[in-house]
N, C-alpha and C positions, 0 to 999 in steps of 0.2 A: 488256772490261767497263768502262764509264765511269760511276762513281758520283760524285755531287757531294760535296764535303766540308762543305757547309752543310746542316744538317737538324736536326729536333727530334722527339723521341718521348716519350710519357708513358703510364704505365699504373698502375693501382691495383688491389689485391686484398687479401683477408683472409688471414691466416696459416692454416695447416692446422687449427689448433685454434680458430680464430676469436677469438683473444685480441688480435690486432694488426691494425691497418689500415695497410697498407704502400703507399707511393707511390714510384715510380721515374721519374725524368726524365733524359733525356740530350740534349745538344745539342752541336754542333760548328761550327767555322769553319776557314778555311784554315790549313794549316801544312805545312812541307816534310816533317815526320816525325810520328809518333804521339806526342802530348803529352796524356796522360790525367790528369785531376784528379777525385778522388772525394770527395764531401762526405757524411759519415755522422753519425748521432747517436753520442755518445761511447761508448755501450755496444756499438756495432756496428763500431767502428773496426778491429777485427781482420779485417774482411771486405774491407778496401781492396785488398789484393794479389789476392785471389780475383776481385774485380770487374774489375780491370785485365786479369787473365789471361783472363777470360771475354770481354772486348771483343775481344781478339786472336783467340780461338777463333771468334768470330762473323765474322771476316774484316775487322775495322776495322784498317786499316794506316797511314792518314795522317789528319791533322787535329788541331786543338786541341780535345779532347773533354772535356766536363764532365758528370759524373754526380752526381745528387743523389738520396739515399735518405732518405725521411721515414718515421718509424715512430710511429704513434699507438697507445699501449697502451690497449686497451679493458678488459682485465681481467688481473690479475697471476696468473701460473701458475708456481709453482716458484721465484720470485725472492725474495731476501732483501735488505732495505735496512738497512745498518748506518751508524752515525754515525762519521765520522772526527773523533774528539775533538780531535786536535792541530790540525787545520784549523779546527774550530769555535772552539776557544779563541783561536787567532790572529785569527780574524775578529771575534769579540766584543771582543777587546782593541783592535782597530783601530777598531771602532765607538765604544767608550768614549773613546778618544783623540780621535776626531773630535768627539764630544760636548763634552769638556772643553776642547779647543783653541779651539773656536768658540762656546762657551757655548750649545749647542743644547739643545732640549728632550729630556729623557730618555724616549724612546719605544722603547727597545730591548726587544723582546718575542720570544717563541718564534716566532711566525709571521713576524716581520720577519727574524729570523736564518735561519729555514728557507727563505726565498726564495733564499738562496744555495745552489744545488744542489751546489756543490763540497764541501760538508761531508758529503755522503752518498755512500756507496759501495754500488752494487747488485751483489750476487753471484748467479751463476746456476749451476745444475748443469753438470758437465762435458759431459754429452751434449747440452746446449742449443746448443752452437756449430754443429754440423752441421744441427740443426733450423732455427736462425736463417738459415743460408746458404740452405737450401732455400726458406724462406719469402721471403727477399729476392730470390732468383733467380727465383721465380715472377713477381714484379712486374717485375724487370729484363728477363726474357724478352719480356714484352709491350712494354715501352718500347723495347728495342733492335730488335724486329721492326718496330715502327711507324717508328722512326728509319731503319732500312735501306730500308724501302719508300719513304720520302720521298727518301732519298739516290739511290735507283735512278731514281725518277721525275724528279727534278731533273737527274740525269745524262743521262737520255734526252733531255730538253728541250734541254740544253746541246749534246749531240752532234748533234741534229737541226739546230740553228742553225749549228753549226760546219760540218756537212756541206753546208749551203746555201752558206756562204762558200767552202768548198773547190771546189764546182762553179762558183762565180763566178770564182774564180781560174783554174780549168781553162779556162773560156771565154776569159778574158783571155790565157792562155798560147797558146791556139789562134790568136788574132788576131796575137799576136807572131810565132808561127811563120810565118803566112802573109805578114806584112810582111817578115820576115827572108829568106824564100825569094825574094821579089821583089827585095829589095835585093841579095842575094848573086849572083843570076843575072846581073845586069848590072854587078856591082861590079868584077869582074876586068877587064872590057873598058874600063870608065870609067877605072879606075886605070892601065891600060896606056897609054891615050891621054894621060892627064895626065903620066905619067912621060916619055913621048916628047916632049911639048911642053916640059917643063922642061929636058930634055937638049939639045933643039935650041936653046933660048934661050941656053944656056951653051956651045953648040958642042961637046958631048961625045957620043961615039959608044959605044954598048954593043950587043952582039948582041941581035937580036930575041928569041931563046930565053931569054936572061938576064932581059930585061924581063918576058916572060910568066911566067917562073918566080917572080920576085920578087913580081909582082902577085898570082899565085895563092897564094903563101905568106901574103901580107898579108891577102888576102881570107879565107883559111882561118882566120886568127887572129881575124878579126872575126866569124866564124860562131858562132852560139849553139845549134847543133843539140845538142851534148852536154849543155848545161845544160837544154835543154827536155826531153831524154830522161830525165835524172836527176829533173827536177821531176815528170815524169809517173810515174816509179817511186815517188816519194814520195807521190803521190796514192793509188796502189794500196796502199802501206804504211799509209796513214791508215785506210782501210777495214778492212784486216786487223787492225790494232790495236784499232779501235773495236768490232769484232765478236768479239774474243777474250775469254777468260775471266780474264785477268790484269788487275790494276789498270793503267789506261791513262795516267794523268796524266804520269808522268815520261817515258815513251816518246813521248807526243805532244809534250811540251815539246821534247825533243831533235829530233824530226822537223820541227817548225816552225822550229827553228834551221837545219836543213839546207835547208829550202825557202828561207829568207831568204838563206842563203849563195849558192844558185844564182841567186836573183833579183838579188842585188847584182852577181854576175859578169856576168849578162846586161846589166845597166845600164851597167857599165863598158865592155863591148865594143860596145854598140849605137851606131851613128852616125846613127840615125834618130830625129828628135824625137818622132814618134808612138809609137815603141817605148819611148822614155824615159818618156813620160807613162804608158804602160800599166804599165811597171815600178813606177812610183810607186804606181799603183792597187793592184798586187799587194802591195806592202810595207805599204800602209795596211790591207788586209784581213788580212794575216798578223799585224799588231800587235793587231788586234781579237781574232783567234783566240788569240793568246798570252795575252792578258788573261783570256779565258774558261777556258783550260786550267789556269790557276792555281787554279781552283776544282774541278778534277777529281782524284779520289783516284788 
């Protein structure tokens, strides 16, 4: 399962009793781990941990996630607003000091003081907490569902593009295999002749069998069959991971590292300029894939 870590979702609904208009928004960007931030009206701050737990329940495991909950109260039901006299007194005293310190007009009024919401405390019945959670969750359900749909759609788009790049790399690997087989088929013979010539130049004698053995060993070291076989197995693993049900990002990141390792080994072994150029092409494609995978959950 390959979901993108970049997405947005929004939903809006009325509370069960119709007294509140609730808006939920969720968005995310790349992150190695799940980093969730929840912004709520102060009256609903007690729901922060519930919301974070809900995100995990819905299968969100990676990304820097931001959740915003907005509540527009249409009518008061069962709420009591009380004045925090200590805060109000401190606030009024500060206003008077500001007035006297800077010789300002004395326009301190009830309505001006009431603009500071910190002086009021809203109390709710104990059974309202669960009701508030159900109301917020209804909006959150819609936002998260839209968010997950967009994550999945973007993830599919990313994986389709990555799959095309993987097939391109597969084609390049096939060309490398063909070139390598041609090289190795005549490599031992060419190397044997070269060794014989060098030995004759220095008037040194070594048995024919020893020369053939050493040439064969060197040719074997230059062969890249094993790397090509392992690279092919990595291609198969890519599709297995992409079609699985687990989050794919970390596994794919590791797999691309392994592909890059095999490609580097092929480049260090190859004595063919055309193969060397093809190896560079593979590495360039792998780097593009690695950048895309950083956005996959």
